[in-house]
N, C-alpha and C positions, 0 to 999 in steps of 0.2 A: 590703603594706608591705613594702617594702627593706630589708633590714639596711643600717645603718651600713658604710659604706666608711672603707677605712684611708686613703684621699685625700681625704677631707669637708674637712677642715682647708685643702687646697688648692684646693680645688672651689668653697670658698666665701667666698674672696678675692675684696675689690672688684674689681682687676685681672682677675684670670683670668676673674670672669664678663663684663667688659667687653668682654675678648680674645673672649671667645667670641660675645657678641652683635655685634661686628664681623663676625666670621667668617660667621655669618648674616647678614648685613646685605650683605655683601663679595657674597658667592654667588647672594645674589635678585639685586643690581644686575644681577652679571653676566650671570646667567639673562634680565632683563628686555632687556640691551642687548647681546646678543651680536651679534645682525643688522650693530649700529651695528663691534663691534671698539673699544670705548671702558671704560677703566675707572673707576671712583668719581672715581681724583683726575683724572682726565683731561676728565671730566664737569664736575668743581670749578672747574677751570682753562680752561673752554670760556665757562663761567656768568659767572666774574666777567670776563673779559676783553671779553665781551657786554656787559656791563655797568659796566666801566671800561677802555675804549681806551688803550692808551697807558702802562700801571700797567707797571714793571718786574721785572726778575726775584723782586729782593728782595719786593719789596710782594706779588707774585705769590704768594710762598712764605708770608709772611703771609696776606693775607687766603682762604689754602685750608689754614691748619696745616699746611704741607707742609715739611719739612726741606730743606737747602739741594740737596743730590745728587737728592733723589726731585724737584721742583721743577725741575731743568734737565734729569732723565730725560724727565719729560714736558713740558716745552718741547719738548726735541729729536724724540721723539715724533712731534708735533705739528706742528713744523715741516717734516718729513718727509714729509708726510702733505696739506703744501700748507695745514692749519688756519689757521696762524697768519704773520703778519709779524712784524718785528724792523728796528728802526733805530736809531740811535746817539740819547743824546740829547743836547741840543743844550745842557745845561748839565753834563752830565758824560759826555765820548764815552766813559768806561769800563763805562756803563751802557746797558743796550740796553733801547728801549720797547717794549713790546708790544702786538698787536690780533687781531684776527679775521679773517682773511679771508672772503671772500663764500663760500666751500666753509666754514668754518668756522661762517659763521654759518649756513648750510643744514644740516647736523650738527646745529651746537644744537636747532636749528628742529625736526628728525626724532627726535631724540634723546629731546629734554626729555619726550613724553608716556610715553616707557619708562622712564626715571628716577623719572616720577612713581608711576607703577604699582609700580616696587621700593619703592620709600617704603610706598606705600601696604600693599603686602602685608608687610613687616617691622609694620607697625602692626597688622595685619587682626586678628591671632589675640587680641588686648587689645580689651574691652567701649568703647566711646566716651571713656568718662569716664579710667578706665585708662590709654588712651591721651595723652590729656592731664595727668594727670598724671605719667606717667613723663615726658615733653617737659620740664615743670617742672621736675621734679627732678633732671633733666638739667644746665638750664640751671643750678640753684640750685647745684649740685655745683659746674658750673667759674668761675660766680661767686664763690663760697667761697674757691675757688683762687686768684682773681687769673686764671684763664685760660679769661675770654673774650674773643673776637678783634674790637677794636675797630677797626671798619672804617674810622670816620670820622678817628680820628688817624693810623691808616695810609696813608691816599689826603692825609692834610694833612701826611704827615711829620714828627708828633708822635709816631709812636710808639719808646716805649724798650720795648725786649727787657725781658721779666722770664723770673722762673723758668719758665716752659712755655710759653715758645715758642722752638719749634726750628727756628725757620727758618734760621738762620744756623747751628745746630748741623752739625756734621761725624760722620756715621753714628761707631759705635762699633763699635772695629777687636776682635776677638776674642783673648781674651787668650791671650798667648802662654805653650804649656807647656812648660816647664822640662824641657832633656834632650831636646827633639825635634829 
């Protein structure tokens, strides 16, 4: 048994543990999907655009849980690769509607098995009953914090941004040091 570390208070914080788990899951996703040159955020965007063609950038951000600047970057990178198309919304010219191109559809079809392998690898270290329990605990945590993504409300335009909706948030700027 190892001796307690002076950092145990940090290492046992929920946010720290969630961040480390996300880092592990992201690394596994990158390993599995390396040949497709797709990040998990890009995969999420491809998946949403496949299932809901025509959504705009704001809805895409909300449906994928990405902040405004990240979803903008994801869209730009996918567009540069000719994986999506955009056109003005006929009701609001400031908003661009998005859909996958034929190349985007092909890439999603090719990368989906690798993304599924990544999902399986993340959970494979747990017994099946604990996998289900972990997933339910995570969903419960989000539900009780009012942070579950309500896809139907977003798609119907009835979404009301809540405390944990970061789709319209601007990234935080680092604090300025005084005297620097």
